[in-house]
N, C-alpha and C positions, 0 to 999 in steps of 0.2 A: 672284583668278581665274587669274592666270598660273601659280600653283603647281599648279592642277588640270591644266592642259594640259602642264606640264613633267612631272608624274608620269605622266599618261596616255601621253605620248610615250615616256617611259622604259620603261613597261610594254610598249608596242607594239614598241619596239626589241628588248626582251628576248625577244619571241615571234617575231621575224623568222625566216623559213625560206628559205634561198637556193634550194633546189630548187623549192619551191612558187612562189617569185617568178618563176623562169624559166618555169615551166609557165603561170602566169597571164599573163605577158607574151606568150606564144605564143597563148594562148586568145583574147585581144582583138585585133581587127584594127587598132585605133588604139593609139598609144603610151600607156602608163599608168605611173604611179608606184605601186609597191606594195612592201610588206614581205614579201609572200607568206604572210599569215596567213589561215587559213580563216575564212570569214564567221561561223560559229557561235561561234568563239572571240572574234571582235571584238564580237559582240553580247553575249556574257557579260561581257566586260570593260566595255563601255559601260554595262550594267545596274548594275554595281558602283558606277560613278561617279555614276550618276543618283541613287542613294541619298544621296550626299553633297551633291547639288545641290538637294534638295527645297525648301530655304528660299530659294534664289536667285530674284529676280524674273525674269520672262520676258525682259526687256531684256538682262540680264546673260547669261542662257543663250544668247540669240541672238547676243550678241557672241562668246561662246565658239565657237558654231557657225561664225560668220564666219571666225574664225581657223583653225578646223579646215579649212574649205573652202580657205582661202588656201594651205594646205600643198601641195595638189595630190595628196596620197596617197589612194589608193582607200579604205584602211581608215579614215582620218580623215573622209572624206566619209560613210562609213556611220555613224560615231559622230555626226557633225553631224546627219544625218537622224534618227537615233534620239532625240537630245536635243531636236531641234525638235519631233518628234512628241509627245514627253512633255509638251509645253506645250499640247496641243490644247484643253484646257478653258479656256485663257486666250486662244485665238486671237481676233483682232478684225480688222475690215475692213482696217485699215492694214497688216496683216501681208502682204497680197498683194504689195505692192511688194518686200518683203524676199524672199519666195519667188521672185518673178519675177527679181530680181537674181541670186539664187543659180543659177537655171536658166541664165540668159543668160551670166553671168560665169564660173561655175566648173564647171558640168557638162561633162564631156568624154568620157564613155563611157556605154554603155547601162545599166550596173549602177548607177552613181550617179544617172542620170536616173530609172530605175524606182524605186529606193529612196526618193528624195525625192518623186516625183510620185504613186506608188501610195498612199502613206500620208499624208504631210504635206499635199500639195496637194489630194489627194482628200478628205481630212477637212475641210480648209478650205472647199472648194467645197460640201460637204454642209451646212456651217454657214451659208455665205453664197452661195447659188446665184445671186445677182445678178451674181457675177463670171464666170459661165459664158460670156458673150459674149467675154470676153478670150481664151478658148481658140481662137476663130476667128482672132484676130489672130496667136496663136502658130502656128497651123496653116500659115500662109504665110510664116513667118520664113525668112530666109536661113541661119539657124543650124539644122543638122540636129537638134540635141538639143532645141531649143525646139519644133521641129515634132513630134518624137516625144513630147515632154511634153504637147502638146495632146491626144493620144490616151490615153497611159498614165495621165494624171491622172484618167481616167474609168473605170479598170478596176474599182475597188471599188464606185463607184456603179452601174456596169453590172451587177455581180453582185447588187446589191440591187434591180434592176429600175427604176432611175431614168433619166430623161433620154434615152429612146430617140431622140427627134427630134433632140436636140442631137448625139448620137453619130453619127447618120446624116449630119448636116450636116458634121461633121468628116471622116468617111470620104469624103464626096463631094468635099470640098475637096482631100483628099490622094489621091484615087482613083488617079491616074496618076503619082504622084510616083515618080521613078526611084531614090530612095535606099532601100536595103534596110532600113535602120534605121527609116525612116518607115513603110515597107510592113509590117514586122513589128509596129510599134507600133499602127497602126490595125487591122491584122488581129487582133491580140490583143484589142483593145477590142471588136471585133465578136464574136469568140468568146465573150468574157465576157458580152456582152449576150445572145447566143443561149442561154446557159445559163438565163437568167431569162425570156426571151421569144423563142422560136425563130422564129416566123413572119415578123415584120417584117425580121429579119436575113436570113433565107433569101430573102425577096422582093427585098431590096436586092441580095444576091449574084447572084441570077438576072437581075436587070435590068442589072447592070453587069459581069458576069463576062467579057465579051469585051474590056473595057478594063482590068479589074483585073489587076495583075501577079500571076503565079501564086504568088509568095511570100505576098502578102497574102491571096489566095484560100484557100490551104491553111491558113493560120492561122485565118481566119474560120470555116471549116467543120469544124475539127478535132473539135468536140464534137457535131456534128450526127449524126442517124441515118444509117446506111449508104446508104439509098435517096436521101436528100437530098444526101449527099456525091457520089454517082454522078452525079446530075443536074447538080450545080454544076460538076463536073470535066469533063463531056461537052463536047466542042467544038461 
């Protein structure tokens, strides 16, 4: 397994771009470690390695993911997320602890948070919805990325029209949170939910718009018809 990571990292190092690295570091508000490789190129490289890993048991794939997370590099976190998601047909309830540990221990920026939670955690929850209540615990974490994860893990289910009640609970818990990363997270969740079922989201926004931070509000109503946007934005 070590040889896979050694070769992967050598390939990533060969793709490093100093100018893109500086640009990415300016783009993120928080400090990040990056080689400056564009995301589509990282995904393409990750896919090449997945072909070599088809015969590996899930446990070994997750061990590789753990080592990738430990590096702290943005690109390696993307590969870890991709490889973990590739095991989705093998997900089992015990995997929740692994995903939760990754969110709590390694996620340190919105890009890694969203990549892990949109796909891997979201897929897991659709397979095992009995874990949905755990998100309410995440929603009040002292860790900003765990709080964001509570909402962005529901983006894909929201688009599928699932779990409106649970999403509105998360939004209510985080309604007045002052962290813009949390506001954008639950606002994005509401926006996604509105695309499949507009009325309950619009009703929620109208009920809470005086308390909802404008950042969250703007995200939530982005896909709504113009007349509803105007009503939501009116003081």
